[in-house]
Short mmCIF file of the C-alpha atoms (twelve columns), coordinates in Angstrom:
data_MODEL
# 
_entry.id   MODEL 
# 
loop_
_atom_site.group_PDB 
_atom_site.id 
_atom_site.type_symbol 
_atom_site.label_atom_id 
_atom_site.label_alt_id 
_atom_site.label_comp_id 
_atom_site.label_asym_id 
_atom_site.label_seq_id 
_atom_site.Cartn_x 
_atom_site.Cartn_y 
_atom_site.Cartn_z 
_atom_site.pdbx_PDB_model_num 
ATOM 1   C CA . MET A 1   -7.631  13.329  18.284  1 
ATOM 2   C CA . SER A 2   -5.508  12.122  21.032  1 
ATOM 3   C CA . GLU A 3   -1.290  12.579  20.417  1 
ATOM 4   C CA . ASN A 4   -1.250  8.501   20.847  1 
ATOM 5   C CA . GLN A 5   -3.534  7.940   18.410  1 
ATOM 6   C CA . TYR A 6   -1.789  7.751   15.246  1 
ATOM 7   C CA . PRO A 7   -2.964  6.585   11.359  1 
ATOM 8   C CA . LEU A 8   -1.917  2.453   11.430  1 
ATOM 9   C CA . PHE A 9   -0.611  3.929   7.504   1 
ATOM 10  C CA . ILE A 10  -1.629  5.871   4.687   1 
ATOM 11  C CA . ASP A 11  -2.496  4.673   1.830   1 
ATOM 12  C CA . TRP A 12  -2.898  7.932   -1.042  1 
ATOM 13  C CA . ALA A 13  -3.745  6.854   -4.592  1 
ATOM 14  C CA . ILE A 14  -1.417  9.899   -6.396  1 
ATOM 15  C CA . THR A 15  -3.057  9.598   -10.184 1 
ATOM 16  C CA . GLY A 16  -6.288  8.274   -11.872 1 
ATOM 17  C CA . LYS A 17  -4.117  7.832   -14.673 1 
ATOM 18  C CA . CYS A 18  -2.807  4.375   -16.126 1 
ATOM 19  C CA . ASN A 19  -1.455  3.226   -18.781 1 
ATOM 20  C CA . LEU A 20  -3.516  -0.408  -18.745 1 
ATOM 21  C CA . ASN A 21  -6.908  -1.778  -18.719 1 
ATOM 22  C CA . CYS A 22  -6.907  -3.938  -15.752 1 
ATOM 23  C CA . ARG A 23  -10.081 -5.797  -15.157 1 
ATOM 24  C CA . HIS A 24  -9.988  -5.790  -11.155 1 
ATOM 25  C CA . CYS A 25  -9.132  -2.189  -11.336 1 
ATOM 26  C CA . ARG A 26  -11.947 0.332   -9.260  1 
ATOM 27  C CA . GLY A 27  -12.199 3.248   -11.298 1 
ATOM 28  C CA . PHE A 28  -10.930 6.373   -10.327 1 
ATOM 29  C CA . SER A 29  -12.145 9.819   -10.494 1 
ATOM 30  C CA . GLU A 30  -10.024 12.687  -13.257 1 
ATOM 31  C CA . GLU A 31  -9.567  15.231  -10.594 1 
ATOM 32  C CA . GLU A 32  -6.139  15.597  -9.607  1 
ATOM 33  C CA . LEU A 33  -4.220  17.858  -6.828  1 
ATOM 34  C CA . SER A 34  -2.125  20.378  -8.108  1 
ATOM 35  C CA . THR A 35  1.086   20.138  -7.689  1 
ATOM 36  C CA . GLU A 36  0.996   22.558  -4.423  1 
ATOM 37  C CA . ARG A 37  -2.025  21.045  -2.544  1 
ATOM 38  C CA . ALA A 38  -0.256  18.571  -2.949  1 
ATOM 39  C CA . ALA A 39  3.167   19.077  -1.972  1 
ATOM 40  C CA . ALA A 40  1.147   20.611  1.310   1 
ATOM 41  C CA . LEU A 41  -0.744  16.914  1.732   1 
ATOM 42  C CA . ALA A 42  2.577   15.387  1.839   1 
ATOM 43  C CA . ALA A 43  4.203   17.916  4.831   1 
ATOM 44  C CA . GLU A 44  0.266   16.845  6.593   1 
ATOM 45  C CA . ILE A 45  0.825   13.066  5.850   1 
ATOM 46  C CA . ILE A 46  4.434   13.841  7.705   1 
ATOM 47  C CA . GLU A 47  2.594   15.621  10.648  1 
ATOM 48  C CA . LEU A 48  0.531   12.610  11.657  1 
ATOM 49  C CA . LYS A 49  2.861   10.550  11.784  1 
ATOM 50  C CA . PRO A 50  1.744   7.212   9.978   1 
ATOM 51  C CA . GLY A 51  4.097   3.764   10.033  1 
ATOM 52  C CA . TRP A 52  4.649   3.966   6.553   1 
ATOM 53  C CA . VAL A 53  2.926   5.808   3.265   1 
ATOM 54  C CA . ILE A 54  1.848   3.711   0.499   1 
ATOM 55  C CA . ILE A 55  2.051   6.020   -3.445  1 
ATOM 56  C CA . GLU A 56  0.192   3.993   -5.897  1 
ATOM 57  C CA . GLY A 57  -2.813  5.047   -9.134  1 
ATOM 58  C CA . GLY A 58  -3.650  4.478   -11.400 1 
ATOM 59  C CA . GLU A 59  0.081   4.456   -11.963 1 
ATOM 60  C CA . PRO A 60  2.204   6.618   -10.115 1 
ATOM 61  C CA . LEU A 61  4.923   6.874   -12.299 1 
ATOM 62  C CA . LEU A 62  2.977   8.672   -15.082 1 
ATOM 63  C CA . ARG A 63  2.030   11.722  -12.676 1 
ATOM 64  C CA . GLY A 64  5.420   14.160  -13.671 1 
ATOM 65  C CA . ASP A 65  5.508   15.741  -9.945  1 
ATOM 66  C CA . LEU A 66  5.673   11.791  -7.835  1 
ATOM 67  C CA . PHE A 67  9.179   12.583  -7.360  1 
ATOM 68  C CA . GLU A 68  8.841   15.629  -5.642  1 
ATOM 69  C CA . MET A 69  5.961   14.465  -3.293  1 
ATOM 70  C CA . LEU A 70  8.622   11.418  -2.626  1 
ATOM 71  C CA . GLU A 71  11.803  13.703  -1.797  1 
ATOM 72  C CA . ILE A 72  9.459   15.660  0.508   1 
ATOM 73  C CA . LEU A 73  7.764   12.142  2.484   1 
ATOM 74  C CA . ARG A 74  11.058  10.856  2.825   1 
ATOM 75  C CA . GLN A 75  12.793  13.517  4.047   1 
ATOM 76  C CA . SER A 76  11.571  13.522  6.810   1 
ATOM 77  C CA . GLN A 77  12.024  9.645   7.087   1 
ATOM 78  C CA . LEU A 78  9.284   8.407   6.343   1 
ATOM 79  C CA . GLU A 79  8.742   5.350   4.906   1 
ATOM 80  C CA . VAL A 80  7.599   4.606   1.624   1 
ATOM 81  C CA . ASN A 81  6.579   2.454   -0.725  1 
ATOM 82  C CA . LEU A 82  5.574   2.639   -4.043  1 
ATOM 83  C CA . ILE A 83  2.479   0.744   -5.849  1 
ATOM 84  C CA . THR A 84  3.701   -0.177  -9.842  1 
ATOM 85  C CA . ASN A 85  2.569   -2.223  -13.008 1 
ATOM 86  C CA . GLY A 86  6.180   -2.292  -13.708 1 
ATOM 87  C CA . MET A 87  5.371   -0.963  -17.154 1 
ATOM 88  C CA . LEU A 88  7.563   2.346   -16.783 1 
ATOM 89  C CA . LEU A 89  10.255  1.398   -14.812 1 
ATOM 90  C CA . ASP A 90  13.197  1.690   -16.599 1 
ATOM 91  C CA . LEU A 91  16.800  2.234   -14.662 1 
ATOM 92  C CA . GLN A 92  16.428  5.978   -14.582 1 
ATOM 93  C CA . LYS A 93  13.601  5.720   -12.315 1 
ATOM 94  C CA . ILE A 94  14.842  2.991   -10.736 1 
ATOM 95  C CA . ASP A 95  17.858  4.501   -9.656  1 
ATOM 96  C CA . ASN A 96  16.079  7.679   -8.796  1 
ATOM 97  C CA . LEU A 97  13.522  5.446   -6.642  1 
ATOM 98  C CA . LYS A 98  16.672  3.874   -5.026  1 
ATOM 99  C CA . GLN A 99  18.631  7.457   -4.434  1 
ATOM 100 C CA . LEU A 100 15.624  8.306   -2.448  1 
ATOM 101 C CA . GLY A 101 15.258  5.276   -0.654  1 
ATOM 102 C CA . VAL A 102 11.617  3.711   -1.682  1 
ATOM 103 C CA . ARG A 103 10.938  0.245   -1.826  1 
ATOM 104 C CA . VAL A 104 9.128   -1.067  -4.927  1 
ATOM 105 C CA . MET A 105 6.200   -3.265  -4.538  1 
ATOM 106 C CA . ILE A 106 4.829   -4.546  -8.888  1 
ATOM 107 C CA . SER A 107 1.524   -6.544  -9.291  1 
ATOM 108 C CA . ILE A 108 2.003   -8.992  -11.575 1 
ATOM 109 C CA . ASP A 109 -1.595  -11.068 -11.435 1 
ATOM 110 C CA . GLY A 110 -0.616  -14.279 -13.673 1 
ATOM 111 C CA . ALA A 111 2.078   -16.396 -13.634 1 
ATOM 112 C CA . THR A 112 1.742   -16.433 -17.354 1 
ATOM 113 C CA . SER A 113 2.365   -14.184 -19.927 1 
ATOM 114 C CA . ALA A 114 -1.529  -15.752 -21.080 1 
ATOM 115 C CA . THR A 115 -3.081  -15.107 -17.938 1 
ATOM 116 C CA . TYR A 116 -1.678  -11.555 -16.887 1 
ATOM 117 C CA . GLU A 117 -2.008  -10.178 -20.523 1 
ATOM 118 C CA . ALA A 118 -5.674  -11.523 -20.476 1 
ATOM 119 C CA . ILE A 119 -5.776  -9.160  -16.632 1 
ATOM 120 C CA . ARG A 120 -3.224  -6.267  -17.920 1 
ATOM 121 C CA . THR A 121 -4.871  -5.139  -21.017 1 
ATOM 122 C CA . GLY A 122 -1.984  -3.574  -22.881 1 
ATOM 123 C CA . ALA A 123 0.637   -4.666  -20.627 1 
ATOM 124 C CA . SER A 124 3.592   -7.119  -21.489 1 
ATOM 125 C CA . PHE A 125 4.447   -9.832  -19.033 1 
ATOM 126 C CA . ASN A 126 8.248   -10.047 -20.370 1 
ATOM 127 C CA . LYS A 127 9.229   -6.707  -19.543 1 
ATOM 128 C CA . VAL A 128 7.013   -6.088  -15.875 1 
ATOM 129 C CA . VAL A 129 9.560   -9.260  -15.466 1 
ATOM 130 C CA . GLN A 130 12.334  -7.914  -16.631 1 
ATOM 131 C CA . ALA A 131 11.222  -4.429  -14.276 1 
ATOM 132 C CA . ALA A 132 11.413  -7.054  -11.167 1 
ATOM 133 C CA . ARG A 133 14.049  -8.355  -12.046 1 
ATOM 134 C CA . ASN A 134 15.748  -4.865  -12.291 1 
ATOM 135 C CA . CYS A 135 13.933  -3.592  -9.435  1 
ATOM 136 C CA . ALA A 136 15.535  -6.646  -7.077  1 
ATOM 137 C CA . ARG A 137 19.095  -6.069  -8.822  1 
ATOM 138 C CA . GLU A 138 18.992  -3.215  -6.973  1 
ATOM 139 C CA . GLY A 139 17.471  -4.430  -3.702  1 
ATOM 140 C CA . LEU A 140 14.148  -2.234  -4.459  1 
ATOM 141 C CA . LEU A 141 11.372  -4.852  -4.738  1 
ATOM 142 C CA . GLU A 142 10.268  -5.244  -1.509  1 
ATOM 143 C CA . ALA A 143 7.648   -7.552  -2.872  1 
ATOM 144 C CA . ILE A 144 4.932   -9.248  -5.562  1 
ATOM 145 C CA . ASN A 145 1.654   -8.124  -5.867  1 
ATOM 146 C CA . PHE A 146 -1.011  -10.518 -6.774  1 
ATOM 147 C CA . THR A 147 -4.919  -9.850  -7.058  1 
ATOM 148 C CA . LEU A 148 -6.965  -12.836 -6.728  1 
ATOM 149 C CA . LEU A 149 -9.730  -13.491 -8.972  1 
ATOM 150 C CA . LYS A 150 -11.596 -16.298 -10.360 1 
ATOM 151 C CA . LYS A 151 -8.661  -16.202 -13.540 1 
ATOM 152 C CA . ASN A 152 -5.549  -16.502 -12.061 1 
ATOM 153 C CA . TYR A 153 -5.678  -18.405 -8.149  1 
ATOM 154 C CA . THR A 154 -5.167  -21.518 -9.317  1 
ATOM 155 C CA . GLU A 155 -1.517  -19.745 -10.780 1 
ATOM 156 C CA . ILE A 156 -0.392  -19.379 -6.673  1 
ATOM 157 C CA . PRO A 157 2.195   -21.480 -7.008  1 
ATOM 158 C CA . GLU A 158 3.453   -20.230 -10.234 1 
ATOM 159 C CA . ILE A 159 3.626   -16.972 -8.630  1 
ATOM 160 C CA . PHE A 160 6.302   -18.791 -5.772  1 
ATOM 161 C CA . ALA A 161 8.149   -20.253 -8.200  1 
ATOM 162 C CA . LEU A 162 7.964   -16.456 -10.101 1 
ATOM 163 C CA . ALA A 163 9.325   -15.287 -7.296  1 
ATOM 164 C CA . VAL A 164 11.832  -17.340 -6.706  1 
ATOM 165 C CA . SER A 165 13.487  -16.670 -10.274 1 
ATOM 166 C CA . ILE A 166 13.175  -12.939 -9.710  1 
ATOM 167 C CA . GLU A 167 14.546  -13.140 -6.404  1 
ATOM 168 C CA . VAL A 168 12.398  -11.296 -4.295  1 
ATOM 169 C CA . ASN A 169 11.826  -12.555 -1.038  1 
ATOM 170 C CA . LYS A 170 8.034   -11.870 -0.385  1 
ATOM 171 C CA . VAL A 171 3.989   -11.620 -2.369  1 
ATOM 172 C CA . ASN A 172 1.260   -10.046 -1.157  1 
ATOM 173 C CA . ILE A 173 -1.059  -11.692 -1.860  1 
ATOM 174 C CA . ILE A 174 -4.693  -9.595  -1.897  1 
ATOM 175 C CA . GLY A 175 -7.946  -9.923  -1.486  1 
ATOM 176 C CA . LEU A 176 -10.079 -9.087  -4.586  1 
ATOM 177 C CA . LYS A 177 -12.514 -5.900  -3.882  1 
ATOM 178 C CA . PRO A 178 -15.116 -3.571  -4.969  1 
ATOM 179 C CA . CYS A 179 -14.951 -3.066  -8.637  1 
ATOM 180 C CA . GLN A 180 -16.499 -3.874  -12.172 1 
ATOM 181 C CA . GLU A 181 -17.871 -7.058  -13.162 1 
ATOM 182 C CA . TYR A 182 -17.122 -7.730  -9.266  1 
ATOM 183 C CA . ALA A 183 -19.369 -10.988 -8.841  1 
ATOM 184 C CA . ASP A 184 -18.210 -12.331 -12.260 1 
ATOM 185 C CA . GLU A 185 -14.685 -11.444 -10.560 1 
ATOM 186 C CA . LEU A 186 -14.895 -12.148 -6.978  1 
ATOM 187 C CA . LEU A 187 -13.261 -16.351 -5.316  1 
ATOM 188 C CA . SER A 188 -16.184 -17.710 -3.450  1 
ATOM 189 C CA . PRO A 189 -16.020 -19.579 0.165   1 
ATOM 190 C CA . TYR A 190 -14.916 -22.747 -1.405  1 
ATOM 191 C CA . GLU A 191 -12.245 -20.886 -3.503  1 
ATOM 192 C CA . TYR A 192 -10.905 -18.229 -0.406  1 
ATOM 193 C CA . GLY A 193 -10.035 -22.347 1.144   1 
ATOM 194 C CA . LYS A 194 -8.234  -23.424 -2.166  1 
ATOM 195 C CA . ALA A 195 -6.334  -20.558 -2.235  1 
ATOM 196 C CA . ILE A 196 -5.453  -19.807 1.685   1 
ATOM 197 C CA . ARG A 197 -3.993  -23.988 1.252   1 
ATOM 198 C CA . LEU A 198 -1.973  -23.809 -2.502  1 
ATOM 199 C CA . ALA A 199 -0.199  -19.940 -1.201  1 
ATOM 200 C CA . CYS A 200 0.699   -21.377 2.430   1 
ATOM 201 C CA . HIS A 201 2.063   -24.586 0.908   1 
ATOM 202 C CA . ALA A 202 4.303   -22.843 -2.007  1 
ATOM 203 C CA . SER A 203 5.223   -20.625 0.343   1 
ATOM 204 C CA . GLU A 204 7.157   -23.165 3.017   1 
ATOM 205 C CA . LYS A 205 7.985   -25.284 -0.835  1 
ATOM 206 C CA . THR A 206 10.030  -22.346 -1.778  1 
ATOM 207 C CA . GLY A 207 10.985  -19.993 1.440   1 
ATOM 208 C CA . VAL A 208 9.397   -17.034 -0.129  1 
ATOM 209 C CA . GLY A 209 7.807   -14.504 2.841   1 
ATOM 210 C CA . LEU A 210 3.735   -14.593 2.423   1 
ATOM 211 C CA . PHE A 211 1.091   -11.567 3.201   1 
ATOM 212 C CA . PHE A 212 -2.222  -13.189 2.284   1 
ATOM 213 C CA . ASP A 213 -4.240  -9.486  2.139   1 
ATOM 214 C CA . GLU A 214 -7.653  -10.642 3.646   1 
ATOM 215 C CA . PRO A 215 -8.610  -10.956 7.500   1 
ATOM 216 C CA . PHE A 216 -9.614  -14.313 7.766   1 
ATOM 217 C CA . PHE A 217 -6.671  -16.105 6.338   1 
ATOM 218 C CA . GLN A 218 -5.138  -16.609 9.738   1 
ATOM 219 C CA . ALA A 219 -8.119  -18.362 10.923  1 
ATOM 220 C CA . VAL A 220 -8.363  -20.750 8.158   1 
ATOM 221 C CA . ALA A 221 -4.942  -21.444 8.334   1 
ATOM 222 C CA . LYS A 222 -5.168  -21.898 12.069  1 
ATOM 223 C CA . GLU A 223 -8.483  -24.197 11.181  1 
ATOM 224 C CA . GLU A 224 -6.708  -26.545 8.972   1 
ATOM 225 C CA . GLY A 225 -3.450  -26.309 9.981   1 
ATOM 226 C CA . LEU A 226 -1.910  -24.951 7.188   1 
ATOM 227 C CA . PRO A 227 2.283   -23.737 7.339   1 
ATOM 228 C CA . VAL A 228 2.808   -20.323 8.496   1 
ATOM 229 C CA . THR A 229 6.489   -19.917 8.935   1 
ATOM 230 C CA . LYS A 230 6.856   -18.269 5.479   1 
ATOM 231 C CA . LEU A 231 4.270   -14.987 7.047   1 
ATOM 232 C CA . ALA A 232 6.198   -11.956 6.298   1 
ATOM 233 C CA . LYS A 233 5.891   -9.523  9.159   1 
ATOM 234 C CA . SER A 234 4.877   -6.983  6.670   1 
ATOM 235 C CA . GLY A 235 3.491   -6.731  3.125   1 
ATOM 236 C CA . GLY A 236 3.774   -2.744  3.335   1 
ATOM 237 C CA . ILE A 237 0.247   -3.044  1.832   1 
ATOM 238 C CA . LEU A 238 -1.295  -4.093  5.873   1 
ATOM 239 C CA . ALA A 239 -0.580  -3.697  9.635   1 
ATOM 240 C CA . PRO A 240 1.234   -6.274  10.557  1 
ATOM 241 C CA . SER A 241 0.349   -5.854  14.177  1 
ATOM 242 C CA . THR A 242 -3.065  -7.410  13.578  1 
ATOM 243 C CA . SER A 243 -4.951  -9.697  11.673  1 
ATOM 244 C CA . ALA A 244 -8.017  -7.863  11.880  1 
ATOM 245 C CA . CYS A 245 -9.979  -5.607  9.305   1 
ATOM 246 C CA . ILE A 246 -8.730  -2.759  9.713   1 
ATOM 247 C CA . PHE A 247 -11.376 -0.071  8.190   1 
ATOM 248 C CA . GLY A 248 -10.880 2.924   10.211  1 
ATOM 249 C CA . GLU A 249 -8.006  2.531   11.376  1 
ATOM 250 C CA . TYR A 250 -6.018  3.751   8.485   1 
ATOM 251 C CA . LEU A 251 -7.058  6.005   5.861   1 
ATOM 252 C CA . PHE A 252 -7.283  6.240   2.202   1 
ATOM 253 C CA . ILE A 253 -6.973  9.138   -0.031  1 
ATOM 254 C CA . GLU A 254 -7.935  9.553   -3.625  1 
ATOM 255 C CA . THR A 255 -6.937  11.070  -6.794  1 
ATOM 256 C CA . ASN A 256 -9.802  13.932  -6.266  1 
ATOM 257 C CA . GLY A 257 -8.671  14.162  -2.497  1 
ATOM 258 C CA . ASP A 258 -11.724 12.264  -0.627  1 
ATOM 259 C CA . VAL A 259 -10.842 10.445  2.278   1 
ATOM 260 C CA . LYS A 260 -11.918 7.322   2.834   1 
ATOM 261 C CA . PRO A 261 -11.391 4.494   6.257   1 
ATOM 262 C CA . CYS A 262 -10.594 1.918   3.535   1 
ATOM 263 C CA . SER A 263 -8.700  1.686   0.325   1 
ATOM 264 C CA . PHE A 264 -12.257 0.731   -1.273  1 
ATOM 265 C CA . ALA A 265 -14.686 2.087   1.199   1 
ATOM 266 C CA . SER A 266 -18.433 3.530   -0.921  1 
ATOM 267 C CA . MET A 267 -17.769 6.089   2.789   1 
ATOM 268 C CA . VAL A 268 -16.126 10.171  2.444   1 
ATOM 269 C CA . LEU A 269 -15.037 11.299  5.049   1 
ATOM 270 C CA . GLY A 270 -13.637 14.627  4.023   1 
ATOM 271 C CA . ASN A 271 -12.008 16.087  0.815   1 
ATOM 272 C CA . VAL A 272 -8.243  17.922  1.655   1 
ATOM 273 C CA . ASN A 273 -9.290  20.624  -0.821  1 
ATOM 274 C CA . GLN A 274 -11.355 21.677  1.856   1 
ATOM 275 C CA . LYS A 275 -10.214 20.363  5.155   1 
ATOM 276 C CA . ALA A 276 -6.764  19.581  6.916   1 
ATOM 277 C CA . LEU A 277 -6.090  16.291  6.890   1 
ATOM 278 C CA . GLY A 278 -4.962  15.620  10.031  1 
ATOM 279 C CA . ASP A 279 -8.496  17.188  11.147  1 
ATOM 280 C CA . ILE A 280 -10.277 14.507  9.022   1 
ATOM 281 C CA . TRP A 281 -8.103  12.299  11.038  1 
ATOM 282 C CA . GLY A 282 -9.635  13.932  14.358  1 
ATOM 283 C CA . ASP A 283 -13.313 13.142  13.046  1 
ATOM 284 C CA . ILE A 284 -12.507 9.347   12.766  1 
ATOM 285 C CA . LEU A 285 -11.132 9.039   15.878  1 
ATOM 286 C CA . SER A 286 -14.094 10.728  17.570  1 
ATOM 287 C CA . SER A 287 -16.773 9.201   15.163  1 
ATOM 288 C CA . SER A 288 -19.648 6.500   17.024  1 
ATOM 289 C CA . ASP A 289 -20.293 4.995   13.131  1 
ATOM 290 C CA . LEU A 290 -16.365 4.147   12.914  1 
ATOM 291 C CA . SER A 291 -16.325 2.737   15.782  1 
ATOM 292 C CA . ARG A 292 -19.510 0.411   15.474  1 
ATOM 293 C CA . ILE A 293 -18.551 -0.526  12.046  1 
ATOM 294 C CA . GLY A 294 -15.153 -1.272  13.795  1 
ATOM 295 C CA . ASP A 295 -16.677 -3.282  16.825  1 
ATOM 296 C CA . PRO A 296 -16.683 -7.323  16.559  1 
ATOM 297 C CA . LYS A 297 -19.864 -7.260  18.371  1 
ATOM 298 C CA . THR A 298 -21.761 -5.680  16.035  1 
ATOM 299 C CA . ARG A 299 -21.197 -8.211  13.399  1 
ATOM 300 C CA . THR A 300 -24.377 -10.393 13.177  1 
ATOM 301 C CA . GLY A 301 -25.066 -14.160 11.255  1 
ATOM 302 C CA . ALA A 302 -22.336 -17.147 10.970  1 
ATOM 303 C CA . CYS A 303 -19.478 -13.743 12.552  1 
ATOM 304 C CA . ARG A 304 -21.200 -13.226 15.866  1 
ATOM 305 C CA . ASN A 305 -20.559 -16.742 17.364  1 
ATOM 306 C CA . CYS A 306 -17.124 -17.642 15.274  1 
ATOM 307 C CA . SER A 307 -13.820 -18.438 17.688  1 
ATOM 308 C CA . TYR A 308 -12.145 -15.922 15.341  1 
ATOM 309 C CA . LEU A 309 -14.877 -13.284 15.743  1 
ATOM 310 C CA . VAL A 310 -12.028 -10.402 17.173  1 
ATOM 311 C CA . ASP A 311 -8.497  -11.885 14.789  1 
ATOM 312 C CA . CYS A 312 -10.404 -11.174 11.950  1 
ATOM 313 C CA . LYS A 313 -13.997 -8.700  11.792  1 
ATOM 314 C CA . GLY A 314 -14.478 -10.230 8.237   1 
ATOM 315 C CA . CYS A 315 -13.730 -6.647  5.114   1 
ATOM 316 C CA . ARG A 316 -16.084 -4.361  5.858   1 
ATOM 317 C CA . SER A 317 -16.238 -3.284  2.626   1 
ATOM 318 C CA . ARG A 318 -16.638 -6.158  0.597   1 
ATOM 319 C CA . THR A 319 -19.568 -7.189  3.141   1 
ATOM 320 C CA . TYR A 320 -21.021 -3.780  2.622   1 
ATOM 321 C CA . VAL A 321 -20.941 -4.417  -1.193  1 
ATOM 322 C CA . LEU A 322 -22.365 -8.046  -1.291  1 
ATOM 323 C CA . THR A 323 -24.911 -6.891  1.697   1 
ATOM 324 C CA . GLY A 324 -25.232 -3.983  2.325   1 
ATOM 325 C CA . ASN A 325 -25.285 -3.976  5.547   1 
ATOM 326 C CA . TRP A 326 -21.431 -2.499  7.506   1 
ATOM 327 C CA . PHE A 327 -22.312 -5.280  10.314  1 
ATOM 328 C CA . ALA A 328 -23.274 -8.359  8.145   1 
ATOM 329 C CA . SER A 329 -20.833 -11.909 8.389   1 
ATOM 330 C CA . ASP A 330 -18.106 -11.244 5.183   1 
ATOM 331 C CA . PRO A 331 -20.030 -13.693 2.720   1 
ATOM 332 C CA . VAL A 332 -16.189 -15.242 0.626   1 
ATOM 333 C CA . CYS A 333 -15.554 -16.473 4.460   1 
ATOM 334 C CA . PRO A 334 -14.057 -19.953 4.122   1 
ATOM 335 C CA . LEU A 335 -15.099 -20.241 7.830   1 
ATOM 336 C CA . LYS A 336 -18.662 -19.815 6.408   1 
ATOM 337 C CA . LEU A 337 -18.817 -23.198 4.957   1 
ATOM 338 C CA . LYS A 338 -17.555 -25.343 8.577   1 
ATOM 339 C CA . ALA A 339 -20.157 -23.273 10.546  1 
ATOM 340 C CA . ALA A 340 -22.737 -24.869 7.407   1 
ATOM 341 C CA . ASP A 341 -21.413 -28.293 7.720   1 
ATOM 342 C CA . LYS A 342 -21.949 -28.572 12.143  1 
# 
C-alpha cells in the first residue's frame, strides 16, 4: 500500500442493536466485535489516517463501550462524527460527547410527527427535535440527516425550516440505498429532480447549508441553473473533494467486522477478525476489479456519453442492486430524462 494513499474516511457500524424499526433500515448482522477487538480496530483506524471517522449503527448509543471507543479515536485528534436517531441522547450523553469533541448528526426523516413516526416506528418527533435542540445549544450538532423516500421527499422545504428553528446550519440529504422494500421507497428520476430543486431553493431561502449525498446532484443543479450558494463543503458523511461516487475510496466496517468498499455494497473484501484493516485497505488499492468499477470510462448506457460523467460516475452500489451490472448507468439519475428527450 502506498504511504500516500489513505481512505477518504472510515464509516464504522459499531452495533446492530437499535431501539427503533425504520422503513429504510438495510439490516445488520447480530454479530458484534468484542470490546477488545473493537479497541484494537480503533487503533488500526488511527494508523490508516482517514480524513475522519463516522460511528453509526444500528443505534451506536446502545453499545455499552461506545464512549471507550470514541475516547481512543479522539486521543489522536481524529475527527469523529456520530450518527444517532436521537432517542437516547440525554443531557448526560450530550455532555460526555461534548467533552470528547465528537460531532453529532441526528436523523430526522420527516418534518411532521405523522411522517417521521410512520418512517421510524417507536420514535417520537417531539423527543428527537428536543434532543437536536439540546445538541445545537451545546454546539455539538453538525447536521440533520434526512433520508429520501417517496413518503417524505416533498417535505424538504419544511425540513430546512425545522433546521432554522433548531438552530442547526446544515441539512444532509441522503439518497436511499438498498434496503427492504427498496423499489417501493426509491425515488424515480423525475422525483429525484424535484427533490434536488426543492433542496436548492429551500437552502437558498433559509440560509441553511445543504449537502446532498448523490453523485448526480451537482450535475443536475448545474444543468438546471439551480441556486447552490449555500452548499456545505462537507456533510460529515461524504468527501468534500469530489462530487463523484467514491466506491472503493473509503472503507465501511460492518458490525461483524466485514469490510466493504461502500456502506451499501454487497461486496465483502475481508473481515477484521481474520485480517488487519491496513492489509484489507492494501488489497483494495491493488484490486483491478475495484479499479475498473471506479473508472468512469467503463460505464455503459446513458452515462457513457454524459458530459458530467467524470464528476458523477453514478452510484455504483445502487446501480448494481437495480441492474446486476457494476458498469451500467445509474437508473434513477434525473439527467436520463433530459437525454431521452434529445
